[in-house]
PDBQT receptor file of N, H, CA, C and O in Angstrom, charges set to zero:
ATOM      1  N   MET A   1      74.342 136.962 138.443  1.00  0.00    +0.000 N 
ATOM      2  CA  MET A   1      75.253 136.030 137.801  1.00  0.00    +0.000 C 
ATOM      3  C   MET A   1      76.659 136.615 137.810  1.00  0.00    +0.000 C 
ATOM      4  O   MET A   1      76.859 137.780 137.466  1.00  0.00    +0.000 OA
ATOM      5  N   GLU A   2      77.614 135.812 138.198  1.00  0.00    +0.000 N 
ATOM      6  H   GLU A   2      77.452 134.865 138.476  1.00  0.00    +0.000 HD
ATOM      7  CA  GLU A   2      78.994 136.252 138.315  1.00  0.00    +0.000 C 
ATOM      8  C   GLU A   2      79.727 136.063 136.988  1.00  0.00    +0.000 C 
ATOM      9  O   GLU A   2      79.626 135.012 136.355  1.00  0.00    +0.000 OA
ATOM     10  N   PHE A   3      80.463 137.089 136.579  1.00  0.00    +0.000 N 
ATOM     11  H   PHE A   3      80.545 137.943 137.094  1.00  0.00    +0.000 HD
ATOM     12  CA  PHE A   3      81.264 137.027 135.363  1.00  0.00    +0.000 C 
ATOM     13  C   PHE A   3      82.548 136.260 135.654  1.00  0.00    +0.000 C 
ATOM     14  O   PHE A   3      83.232 136.533 136.640  1.00  0.00    +0.000 OA
ATOM     15  N   LYS A   4      82.871 135.304 134.795  1.00  0.00    +0.000 N 
ATOM     16  H   LYS A   4      82.315 135.082 133.994  1.00  0.00    +0.000 HD
ATOM     17  CA  LYS A   4      84.106 134.541 134.953  1.00  0.00    +0.000 C 
ATOM     18  C   LYS A   4      85.070 134.925 133.840  1.00  0.00    +0.000 C 
ATOM     19  O   LYS A   4      84.719 134.885 132.660  1.00  0.00    +0.000 OA
ATOM     20  N   ASP A   5      86.270 135.291 134.217  1.00  0.00    +0.000 N 
ATOM     21  H   ASP A   5      86.555 135.323 135.175  1.00  0.00    +0.000 HD
ATOM     22  CA  ASP A   5      87.300 135.619 133.229  1.00  0.00    +0.000 C 
ATOM     23  C   ASP A   5      88.060 134.327 132.919  1.00  0.00    +0.000 C 
ATOM     24  O   ASP A   5      88.989 133.947 133.632  1.00  0.00    +0.000 OA
ATOM     25  N   TYR A   6      87.644 133.671 131.849  1.00  0.00    +0.000 N 
ATOM     26  H   TYR A   6      86.889 133.979 131.270  1.00  0.00    +0.000 HD
ATOM     27  CA  TYR A   6      88.221 132.375 131.501  1.00  0.00    +0.000 C 
ATOM     28  C   TYR A   6      89.701 132.477 131.161  1.00  0.00    +0.000 C 
ATOM     29  O   TYR A   6      90.463 131.543 131.410  1.00  0.00    +0.000 OA
ATOM     30  N   TYR A   7      90.103 133.588 130.603  1.00  0.00    +0.000 N 
ATOM     31  H   TYR A   7      89.484 134.346 130.400  1.00  0.00    +0.000 HD
ATOM     32  CA  TYR A   7      91.528 133.780 130.303  1.00  0.00    +0.000 C 
ATOM     33  C   TYR A   7      92.342 133.823 131.594  1.00  0.00    +0.000 C 
ATOM     34  O   TYR A   7      93.425 133.245 131.680  1.00  0.00    +0.000 OA
ATOM     35  N   LYS A   8      91.808 134.508 132.581  1.00  0.00    +0.000 N 
ATOM     36  H   LYS A   8      90.928 134.978 132.511  1.00  0.00    +0.000 HD
ATOM     37  CA  LYS A   8      92.495 134.601 133.876  1.00  0.00    +0.000 C 
ATOM     38  C   LYS A   8      92.560 133.232 134.552  1.00  0.00    +0.000 C 
ATOM     39  O   LYS A   8      93.579 132.875 135.144  1.00  0.00    +0.000 OA
ATOM     40  N   ILE A   9      91.472 132.471 134.464  1.00  0.00    +0.000 N 
ATOM     41  H   ILE A   9      90.645 132.761 133.984  1.00  0.00    +0.000 HD
ATOM     42  CA  ILE A   9      91.430 131.134 135.071  1.00  0.00    +0.000 C 
ATOM     43  C   ILE A   9      92.550 130.262 134.505  1.00  0.00    +0.000 C 
ATOM     44  O   ILE A   9      93.212 129.530 135.241  1.00  0.00    +0.000 OA
ATOM     45  N   LEU A  10      92.755 130.348 133.181  1.00  0.00    +0.000 N 
ATOM     46  H   LEU A  10      92.217 130.943 132.583  1.00  0.00    +0.000 HD
ATOM     47  CA  LEU A  10      93.809 129.548 132.545  1.00  0.00    +0.000 C 
ATOM     48  C   LEU A  10      95.173 130.230 132.588  1.00  0.00    +0.000 C 
ATOM     49  O   LEU A  10      96.189 129.622 132.250  1.00  0.00    +0.000 OA
ATOM     50  N   GLY A  11      95.192 131.494 133.003  1.00  0.00    +0.000 N 
ATOM     51  H   GLY A  11      94.367 131.988 133.278  1.00  0.00    +0.000 HD
ATOM     52  CA  GLY A  11      96.460 132.212 133.119  1.00  0.00    +0.000 C 
ATOM     53  C   GLY A  11      97.091 132.547 131.776  1.00  0.00    +0.000 C 
ATOM     54  O   GLY A  11      98.311 132.507 131.620  1.00  0.00    +0.000 OA
ATOM     55  N   VAL A  12      96.239 132.877 130.807  1.00  0.00    +0.000 N 
ATOM     56  H   VAL A  12      95.247 132.909 130.934  1.00  0.00    +0.000 HD
ATOM     57  CA  VAL A  12      96.734 133.230 129.473  1.00  0.00    +0.000 C 
ATOM     58  C   VAL A  12      96.247 134.624 129.103  1.00  0.00    +0.000 C 
ATOM     59  O   VAL A  12      95.224 135.078 129.617  1.00  0.00    +0.000 OA
ATOM     60  N   PRO A  13      96.972 135.312 128.213  1.00  0.00    +0.000 N 
ATOM     61  CA  PRO A  13      96.514 136.635 127.773  1.00  0.00    +0.000 C 
ATOM     62  C   PRO A  13      95.287 136.519 126.880  1.00  0.00    +0.000 C 
ATOM     63  O   PRO A  13      95.013 135.457 126.321  1.00  0.00    +0.000 OA
ATOM     64  N   ARG A  14      94.561 137.604 126.752  1.00  0.00    +0.000 N 
ATOM     65  H   ARG A  14      94.783 138.467 127.206  1.00  0.00    +0.000 HD
ATOM     66  CA  ARG A  14      93.337 137.610 125.948  1.00  0.00    +0.000 C 
ATOM     67  C   ARG A  14      93.599 137.339 124.466  1.00  0.00    +0.000 C 
ATOM     68  O   ARG A  14      92.702 136.899 123.747  1.00  0.00    +0.000 OA
ATOM     69  N   ASP A  15      94.800 137.596 124.020  1.00  0.00    +0.000 N 
ATOM     70  H   ASP A  15      95.528 137.954 124.604  1.00  0.00    +0.000 HD
ATOM     71  CA  ASP A  15      95.130 137.355 122.608  1.00  0.00    +0.000 C 
ATOM     72  C   ASP A  15      95.839 136.012 122.404  1.00  0.00    +0.000 C 
ATOM     73  O   ASP A  15      96.470 135.792 121.370  1.00  0.00    +0.000 OA
ATOM     74  N   ALA A  16      95.734 135.127 123.380  1.00  0.00    +0.000 N 
ATOM     75  H   ALA A  16      95.222 135.306 124.220  1.00  0.00    +0.000 HD
ATOM     76  CA  ALA A  16      96.393 133.812 123.299  1.00  0.00    +0.000 C 
ATOM     77  C   ALA A  16      95.817 132.996 122.147  1.00  0.00    +0.000 C 
ATOM     78  O   ALA A  16      94.615 133.021 121.884  1.00  0.00    +0.000 OA
ATOM     79  N   ASP A  17      96.702 132.274 121.469  1.00  0.00    +0.000 N 
ATOM     80  H   ASP A  17      97.679 132.253 121.683  1.00  0.00    +0.000 HD
ATOM     81  CA  ASP A  17      96.239 131.419 120.386  1.00  0.00    +0.000 C 
ATOM     82  C   ASP A  17      95.773 130.072 120.943  1.00  0.00    +0.000 C 
ATOM     83  O   ASP A  17      95.931 129.781 122.129  1.00  0.00    +0.000 OA
ATOM     84  N   GLU A  18      95.199 129.268 120.061  1.00  0.00    +0.000 N 
ATOM     85  H   GLU A  18      95.071 129.504 119.098  1.00  0.00    +0.000 HD
ATOM     86  CA  GLU A  18      94.628 127.978 120.468  1.00  0.00    +0.000 C 
ATOM     87  C   GLU A  18      95.671 127.065 121.117  1.00  0.00    +0.000 C 
ATOM     88  O   GLU A  18      95.373 126.359 122.080  1.00  0.00    +0.000 OA
ATOM     89  N   LYS A  19      96.879 127.083 120.590  1.00  0.00    +0.000 N 
ATOM     90  H   LYS A  19      97.122 127.656 119.807  1.00  0.00    +0.000 HD
ATOM     91  CA  LYS A  19      97.961 126.237 121.116  1.00  0.00    +0.000 C 
ATOM     92  C   LYS A  19      98.329 126.635 122.551  1.00  0.00    +0.000 C 
ATOM     93  O   LYS A  19      98.541 125.773 123.404  1.00  0.00    +0.000 OA
ATOM     94  N   THR A  20      98.403 127.932 122.805  1.00  0.00    +0.000 N 
ATOM     95  H   THR A  20      98.231 128.632 122.112  1.00  0.00    +0.000 HD
ATOM     96  CA  THR A  20      98.733 128.437 124.145  1.00  0.00    +0.000 C 
ATOM     97  C   THR A  20      97.630 128.092 125.140  1.00  0.00    +0.000 C 
ATOM     98  O   THR A  20      97.907 127.697 126.272  1.00  0.00    +0.000 OA
ATOM     99  N   ILE A  21      96.386 128.244 124.711  1.00  0.00    +0.000 N 
ATOM    100  H   ILE A  21      96.161 128.565 123.791  1.00  0.00    +0.000 HD
ATOM    101  CA  ILE A  21      95.243 127.926 125.576  1.00  0.00    +0.000 C 
ATOM    102  C   ILE A  21      95.243 126.444 125.927  1.00  0.00    +0.000 C 
ATOM    103  O   ILE A  21      95.017 126.077 127.080  1.00  0.00    +0.000 OA
ATOM    104  N   LYS A  22      95.494 125.595 124.941  1.00  0.00    +0.000 N 
ATOM    105  H   LYS A  22      95.677 125.893 124.004  1.00  0.00    +0.000 HD
ATOM    106  CA  LYS A  22      95.502 124.148 125.181  1.00  0.00    +0.000 C 
ATOM    107  C   LYS A  22      96.636 123.757 126.127  1.00  0.00    +0.000 C 
ATOM    108  O   LYS A  22      96.444 122.927 127.016  1.00  0.00    +0.000 OA
ATOM    109  N   ALA A  23      97.817 124.350 125.941  1.00  0.00    +0.000 N 
ATOM    110  H   ALA A  23      97.973 125.024 125.219  1.00  0.00    +0.000 HD
ATOM    111  CA  ALA A  23      98.965 124.035 126.800  1.00  0.00    +0.000 C 
ATOM    112  C   ALA A  23      98.678 124.441 128.251  1.00  0.00    +0.000 C 
ATOM    113  O   ALA A  23      98.990 123.700 129.183  1.00  0.00    +0.000 OA
ATOM    114  N   ALA A  24      98.086 125.617 128.430  1.00  0.00    +0.000 N 
ATOM    115  H   ALA A  24      97.832 126.219 127.673  1.00  0.00    +0.000 HD
ATOM    116  CA  ALA A  24      97.746 126.079 129.783  1.00  0.00    +0.000 C 
ATOM    117  C   ALA A  24      96.704 125.154 130.412  1.00  0.00    +0.000 C 
ATOM    118  O   ALA A  24      96.802 124.806 131.588  1.00  0.00    +0.000 OA
ATOM    119  N   TYR A  25      95.710 124.760 129.621  1.00  0.00    +0.000 N 
ATOM    120  H   TYR A  25      95.630 125.043 128.665  1.00  0.00    +0.000 HD
ATOM    121  CA  TYR A  25      94.680 123.848 130.120  1.00  0.00    +0.000 C 
ATOM    122  C   TYR A  25      95.287 122.530 130.580  1.00  0.00    +0.000 C 
ATOM    123  O   TYR A  25      94.992 122.050 131.674  1.00  0.00    +0.000 OA
ATOM    124  N   ARG A  26      96.135 121.950 129.742  1.00  0.00    +0.000 N 
ATOM    125  H   ARG A  26      96.375 122.341 128.853  1.00  0.00    +0.000 HD
ATOM    126  CA  ARG A  26      96.720 120.646 130.068  1.00  0.00    +0.000 C 
ATOM    127  C   ARG A  26      97.585 120.716 131.327  1.00  0.00    +0.000 C 
ATOM    128  O   ARG A  26      97.558 119.809 132.159  1.00  0.00    +0.000 OA
ATOM    129  N   ARG A  27      98.345 121.790 131.457  1.00  0.00    +0.000 N 
ATOM    130  H   ARG A  27      98.367 122.527 130.782  1.00  0.00    +0.000 HD
ATOM    131  CA  ARG A  27      99.212 121.972 132.633  1.00  0.00    +0.000 C 
ATOM    132  C   ARG A  27      98.366 122.075 133.903  1.00  0.00    +0.000 C 
ATOM    133  O   ARG A  27      98.657 121.412 134.899  1.00  0.00    +0.000 OA
ATOM    134  N   LEU A  28      97.328 122.897 133.871  1.00  0.00    +0.000 N 
ATOM    135  H   LEU A  28      97.092 123.436 133.062  1.00  0.00    +0.000 HD
ATOM    136  CA  LEU A  28      96.483 123.088 135.046  1.00  0.00    +0.000 C 
ATOM    137  C   LEU A  28      95.623 121.871 135.347  1.00  0.00    +0.000 C 
ATOM    138  O   LEU A  28      95.387 121.542 136.509  1.00  0.00    +0.000 OA
ATOM    139  N   ALA A  29      95.155 121.201 134.296  1.00  0.00    +0.000 N 
ATOM    140  H   ALA A  29      95.347 121.468 133.352  1.00  0.00    +0.000 HD
ATOM    141  CA  ALA A  29      94.328 120.003 134.499  1.00  0.00    +0.000 C 
ATOM    142  C   ALA A  29      95.125 118.915 135.209  1.00  0.00    +0.000 C 
ATOM    143  O   ALA A  29      94.600 118.230 136.087  1.00  0.00    +0.000 OA
ATOM    144  N   ARG A  30      96.379 118.758 134.836  1.00  0.00    +0.000 N 
ATOM    145  H   ARG A  30      96.806 119.314 134.124  1.00  0.00    +0.000 HD
ATOM    146  CA  ARG A  30      97.225 117.762 135.523  1.00  0.00    +0.000 C 
ATOM    147  C   ARG A  30      97.451 118.151 136.977  1.00  0.00    +0.000 C 
ATOM    148  O   ARG A  30      97.447 117.299 137.865  1.00  0.00    +0.000 OA
ATOM    149  N   LYS A  31      97.646 119.445 137.213  1.00  0.00    +0.000 N 
ATOM    150  H   LYS A  31      97.649 120.137 136.492  1.00  0.00    +0.000 HD
ATOM    151  CA  LYS A  31      97.923 119.917 138.573  1.00  0.00    +0.000 C 
ATOM    152  C   LYS A  31      96.719 119.741 139.504  1.00  0.00    +0.000 C 
ATOM    153  O   LYS A  31      96.885 119.382 140.669  1.00  0.00    +0.000 OA
ATOM    154  N   TYR A  32      95.515 119.990 138.997  1.00  0.00    +0.000 N 
ATOM    155  H   TYR A  32      95.380 120.281 138.051  1.00  0.00    +0.000 HD
ATOM    156  CA  TYR A  32      94.323 119.974 139.843  1.00  0.00    +0.000 C 
ATOM    157  C   TYR A  32      93.426 118.761 139.636  1.00  0.00    +0.000 C 
ATOM    158  O   TYR A  32      92.312 118.732 140.158  1.00  0.00    +0.000 OA
ATOM    159  N   HIS A  33      93.875 117.777 138.899  1.00  0.00    +0.000 N 
ATOM    160  H   HIS A  33      94.780 117.800 138.475  1.00  0.00    +0.000 HD
ATOM    161  CA  HIS A  33      93.047 116.600 138.606  1.00  0.00    +0.000 C 
ATOM    162  C   HIS A  33      92.650 115.893 139.908  1.00  0.00    +0.000 C 
ATOM    163  O   HIS A  33      93.483 115.721 140.798  1.00  0.00    +0.000 OA
ATOM    164  N   PRO A  34      91.390 115.486 140.019  1.00  0.00    +0.000 N 
ATOM    165  CA  PRO A  34      90.920 114.815 141.248  1.00  0.00    +0.000 C 
ATOM    166  C   PRO A  34      91.699 113.548 141.604  1.00  0.00    +0.000 C 
ATOM    167  O   PRO A  34      91.833 113.230 142.786  1.00  0.00    +0.000 OA
ATOM    168  N   ASP A  35      92.209 112.827 140.627  1.00  0.00    +0.000 N 
ATOM    169  H   ASP A  35      92.100 113.085 139.667  1.00  0.00    +0.000 HD
ATOM    170  CA  ASP A  35      92.991 111.624 140.923  1.00  0.00    +0.000 C 
ATOM    171  C   ASP A  35      94.319 111.960 141.584  1.00  0.00    +0.000 C 
ATOM    172  O   ASP A  35      94.859 111.153 142.340  1.00  0.00    +0.000 OA
ATOM    173  N   VAL A  36      94.843 113.132 141.306  1.00  0.00    +0.000 N 
ATOM    174  H   VAL A  36      94.405 113.788 140.692  1.00  0.00    +0.000 HD
ATOM    175  CA  VAL A  36      96.106 113.568 141.894  1.00  0.00    +0.000 C 
ATOM    176  C   VAL A  36      95.863 114.177 143.272  1.00  0.00    +0.000 C 
ATOM    177  O   VAL A  36      96.718 114.097 144.154  1.00  0.00    +0.000 OA
ATOM    178  N   ASN A  37      94.696 114.785 143.449  1.00  0.00    +0.000 N 
ATOM    179  H   ASN A  37      94.002 114.850 142.732  1.00  0.00    +0.000 HD
ATOM    180  CA  ASN A  37      94.360 115.483 144.696  1.00  0.00    +0.000 C 
ATOM    181  C   ASN A  37      93.171 114.827 145.387  1.00  0.00    +0.000 C 
ATOM    182  O   ASN A  37      92.157 115.476 145.646  1.00  0.00    +0.000 OA
ATOM    183  N   LYS A  38      93.301 113.561 145.678  1.00  0.00    +0.000 N 
ATOM    184  H   LYS A  38      94.125 113.034 145.468  1.00  0.00    +0.000 HD
ATOM    185  CA  LYS A  38      92.209 112.807 146.301  1.00  0.00    +0.000 C 
ATOM    186  C   LYS A  38      91.767 113.461 147.616  1.00  0.00    +0.000 C 
ATOM    187  O   LYS A  38      92.579 113.780 148.484  1.00  0.00    +0.000 OA
ATOM    188  N   GLY A  39      90.451 113.647 147.726  1.00  0.00    +0.000 N 
ATOM    189  H   GLY A  39      89.790 113.388 147.021  1.00  0.00    +0.000 HD
ATOM    190  CA  GLY A  39      89.900 114.174 148.965  1.00  0.00    +0.000 C 
ATOM    191  C   GLY A  39      90.026 115.677 149.128  1.00  0.00    +0.000 C 
ATOM    192  O   GLY A  39      89.713 116.200 150.197  1.00  0.00    +0.000 OA
ATOM    193  N   ASP A  40      90.474 116.386 148.107  1.00  0.00    +0.000 N 
ATOM    194  H   ASP A  40      90.728 115.962 147.238  1.00  0.00    +0.000 HD
ATOM    195  CA  ASP A  40      90.610 117.842 148.196  1.00  0.00    +0.000 C 
ATOM    196  C   ASP A  40      89.493 118.503 147.385  1.00  0.00    +0.000 C 
ATOM    197  O   ASP A  40      89.603 118.626 146.165  1.00  0.00    +0.000 OA
ATOM    198  N   PRO A  41      88.425 118.926 148.054  1.00  0.00    +0.000 N 
ATOM    199  CA  PRO A  41      87.285 119.502 147.329  1.00  0.00    +0.000 C 
ATOM    200  C   PRO A  41      87.628 120.799 146.592  1.00  0.00    +0.000 C 
ATOM    201  O   PRO A  41      87.018 121.106 145.568  1.00  0.00    +0.000 OA
ATOM    202  N   LYS A  42      88.598 121.561 147.105  1.00  0.00    +0.000 N 
ATOM    203  H   LYS A  42      89.094 121.311 147.937  1.00  0.00    +0.000 HD
ATOM    204  CA  LYS A  42      88.990 122.804 146.431  1.00  0.00    +0.000 C 
ATOM    205  C   LYS A  42      89.670 122.497 145.097  1.00  0.00    +0.000 C 
ATOM    206  O   LYS A  42      89.439 123.194 144.109  1.00  0.00    +0.000 OA
ATOM    207  N   ALA A  43      90.497 121.470 145.066  1.00  0.00    +0.000 N 
ATOM    208  H   ALA A  43      90.684 120.904 145.868  1.00  0.00    +0.000 HD
ATOM    209  CA  ALA A  43      91.163 121.076 143.825  1.00  0.00    +0.000 C 
ATOM    210  C   ALA A  43      90.136 120.581 142.812  1.00  0.00    +0.000 C 
ATOM    211  O   ALA A  43      90.242 120.877 141.621  1.00  0.00    +0.000 OA
ATOM    212  N   GLU A  44      89.156 119.839 143.276  1.00  0.00    +0.000 N 
ATOM    213  H   GLU A  44      89.070 119.599 144.243  1.00  0.00    +0.000 HD
ATOM    214  CA  GLU A  44      88.116 119.334 142.374  1.00  0.00    +0.000 C 
ATOM    215  C   GLU A  44      87.317 120.493 141.776  1.00  0.00    +0.000 C 
ATOM    216  O   GLU A  44      87.001 120.484 140.586  1.00  0.00    +0.000 OA
ATOM    217  N   GLU A  45      86.996 121.478 142.594  1.00  0.00    +0.000 N 
ATOM    218  H   GLU A  45      87.252 121.486 143.561  1.00  0.00    +0.000 HD
ATOM    219  CA  GLU A  45      86.255 122.644 142.116  1.00  0.00    +0.000 C 
ATOM    220  C   GLU A  45      87.089 123.437 141.108  1.00  0.00    +0.000 C 
ATOM    221  O   GLU A  45      86.567 123.902 140.095  1.00  0.00    +0.000 OA
ATOM    222  N   LYS A  46      88.368 123.589 141.386  1.00  0.00    +0.000 N 
ATOM    223  H   LYS A  46      88.792 123.211 142.210  1.00  0.00    +0.000 HD
ATOM    224  CA  LYS A  46      89.273 124.289 140.464  1.00  0.00    +0.000 C 
ATOM    225  C   LYS A  46      89.367 123.528 139.144  1.00  0.00    +0.000 C 
ATOM    226  O   LYS A  46      89.385 124.136 138.074  1.00  0.00    +0.000 OA
ATOM    227  N   PHE A  47      89.428 122.212 139.221  1.00  0.00    +0.000 N 
ATOM    228  H   PHE A  47      89.413 121.718 140.091  1.00  0.00    +0.000 HD
ATOM    229  CA  PHE A  47      89.485 121.378 138.017  1.00  0.00    +0.000 C 
ATOM    230  C   PHE A  47      88.245 121.603 137.149  1.00  0.00    +0.000 C 
ATOM    231  O   PHE A  47      88.351 121.722 135.928  1.00  0.00    +0.000 OA
ATOM    232  N   LYS A  48      87.093 121.659 137.768  1.00  0.00    +0.000 N 
ATOM    233  H   LYS A  48      87.006 121.563 138.760  1.00  0.00    +0.000 HD
ATOM    234  CA  LYS A  48      85.847 121.898 137.031  1.00  0.00    +0.000 C 
ATOM    235  C   LYS A  48      85.865 123.277 136.381  1.00  0.00    +0.000 C 
ATOM    236  O   LYS A  48      85.424 123.443 135.244  1.00  0.00    +0.000 OA
ATOM    237  N   GLU A  49      86.373 124.251 137.103  1.00  0.00    +0.000 N 
ATOM    238  H   GLU A  49      86.731 124.116 138.027  1.00  0.00    +0.000 HD
ATOM    239  CA  GLU A  49      86.461 125.615 136.584  1.00  0.00    +0.000 C 
ATOM    240  C   GLU A  49      87.418 125.682 135.380  1.00  0.00    +0.000 C 
ATOM    241  O   GLU A  49      87.136 126.364 134.395  1.00  0.00    +0.000 OA
ATOM    242  N   ILE A  50      88.532 124.980 135.469  1.00  0.00    +0.000 N 
ATOM    243  H   ILE A  50      88.761 124.426 136.270  1.00  0.00    +0.000 HD
ATOM    244  CA  ILE A  50      89.505 124.917 134.376  1.00  0.00    +0.000 C 
ATOM    245  C   ILE A  50      88.871 124.271 133.144  1.00  0.00    +0.000 C 
ATOM    246  O   ILE A  50      89.050 124.754 132.026  1.00  0.00    +0.000 OA
ATOM    247  N   ASN A  51      88.140 123.193 133.345  1.00  0.00    +0.000 N 
ATOM    248  H   ASN A  51      87.994 122.800 134.253  1.00  0.00    +0.000 HD
ATOM    249  CA  ASN A  51      87.460 122.523 132.232  1.00  0.00    +0.000 C 
ATOM    250  C   ASN A  51      86.437 123.439 131.576  1.00  0.00    +0.000 C 
ATOM    251  O   ASN A  51      86.341 123.489 130.350  1.00  0.00    +0.000 OA
ATOM    252  N   GLU A  52      85.678 124.158 132.380  1.00  0.00    +0.000 N 
ATOM    253  H   GLU A  52      85.755 124.117 133.377  1.00  0.00    +0.000 HD
ATOM    254  CA  GLU A  52      84.685 125.084 131.844  1.00  0.00    +0.000 C 
ATOM    255  C   GLU A  52      85.359 126.175 131.008  1.00  0.00    +0.000 C 
ATOM    256  O   GLU A  52      84.899 126.504 129.915  1.00  0.00    +0.000 OA
ATOM    257  N   ALA A  53      86.445 126.725 131.532  1.00  0.00    +0.000 N 
ATOM    258  H   ALA A  53      86.818 126.457 132.420  1.00  0.00    +0.000 HD
ATOM    259  CA  ALA A  53      87.172 127.772 130.811  1.00  0.00    +0.000 C 
ATOM    260  C   ALA A  53      87.689 127.251 129.476  1.00  0.00    +0.000 C 
ATOM    261  O   ALA A  53      87.577 127.929 128.455  1.00  0.00    +0.000 OA
ATOM    262  N   TYR A  54      88.246 126.066 129.485  1.00  0.00    +0.000 N 
ATOM    263  H   TYR A  54      88.337 125.515 130.315  1.00  0.00    +0.000 HD
ATOM    264  CA  TYR A  54      88.786 125.494 128.245  1.00  0.00    +0.000 C 
ATOM    265  C   TYR A  54      87.674 125.225 127.232  1.00  0.00    +0.000 C 
ATOM    266  O   TYR A  54      87.847 125.490 126.043  1.00  0.00    +0.000 OA
ATOM    267  N   GLU A  55      86.553 124.709 127.684  1.00  0.00    +0.000 N 
ATOM    268  H   GLU A  55      86.412 124.494 128.651  1.00  0.00    +0.000 HD
ATOM    269  CA  GLU A  55      85.434 124.434 126.777  1.00  0.00    +0.000 C 
ATOM    270  C   GLU A  55      84.960 125.702 126.074  1.00  0.00    +0.000 C 
ATOM    271  O   GLU A  55      84.595 125.671 124.899  1.00  0.00    +0.000 OA
ATOM    272  N   VAL A  56      84.971 126.803 126.796  1.00  0.00    +0.000 N 
ATOM    273  H   VAL A  56      85.268 126.828 127.750  1.00  0.00    +0.000 HD
ATOM    274  CA  VAL A  56      84.530 128.068 126.209  1.00  0.00    +0.000 C 
ATOM    275  C   VAL A  56      85.582 128.635 125.254  1.00  0.00    +0.000 C 
ATOM    276  O   VAL A  56      85.244 129.123 124.175  1.00  0.00    +0.000 OA
ATOM    277  N   LEU A  57      86.847 128.571 125.645  1.00  0.00    +0.000 N 
ATOM    278  H   LEU A  57      87.122 128.174 126.521  1.00  0.00    +0.000 HD
ATOM    279  CA  LEU A  57      87.897 129.236 124.873  1.00  0.00    +0.000 C 
ATOM    280  C   LEU A  57      88.480 128.403 123.733  1.00  0.00    +0.000 C 
ATOM    281  O   LEU A  57      89.079 128.965 122.817  1.00  0.00    +0.000 OA
ATOM    282  N   LYS A  58      88.326 127.108 123.765  1.00  0.00    +0.000 N 
ATOM    283  H   LYS A  58      87.839 126.651 124.510  1.00  0.00    +0.000 HD
ATOM    284  CA  LYS A  58      88.991 126.261 122.772  1.00  0.00    +0.000 C 
ATOM    285  C   LYS A  58      88.457 126.449 121.363  1.00  0.00    +0.000 C 
ATOM    286  O   LYS A  58      89.167 126.198 120.389  1.00  0.00    +0.000 OA
ATOM    287  N   ASP A  59      87.222 126.884 121.252  1.00  0.00    +0.000 N 
ATOM    288  H   ASP A  59      86.646 127.088 122.043  1.00  0.00    +0.000 HD
ATOM    289  CA  ASP A  59      86.601 127.031 119.935  1.00  0.00    +0.000 C 
ATOM    290  C   ASP A  59      85.970 128.412 119.822  1.00  0.00    +0.000 C 
ATOM    291  O   ASP A  59      84.754 128.556 119.947  1.00  0.00    +0.000 OA
ATOM    292  N   PRO A  60      86.794 129.426 119.586  1.00  0.00    +0.000 N 
ATOM    293  CA  PRO A  60      86.275 130.808 119.577  1.00  0.00    +0.000 C 
ATOM    294  C   PRO A  60      85.307 131.087 118.440  1.00  0.00    +0.000 C 
ATOM    295  O   PRO A  60      84.802 132.203 118.319  1.00  0.00    +0.000 OA
TER     296      PRO A  60
């Protein structure tokens, strides 16, 4: 099983507060959203990874 650094995925420091994590998530979600990147499987995969990271980090 591969370890995922959710902080790195969202580009925030490990001591980031909830507001910083949410802002990073929203910025990246807009950038990689499948509706914005139609037909780009890499963007879709990145979007899923961003969502997973946010789900884990949003409620410590």
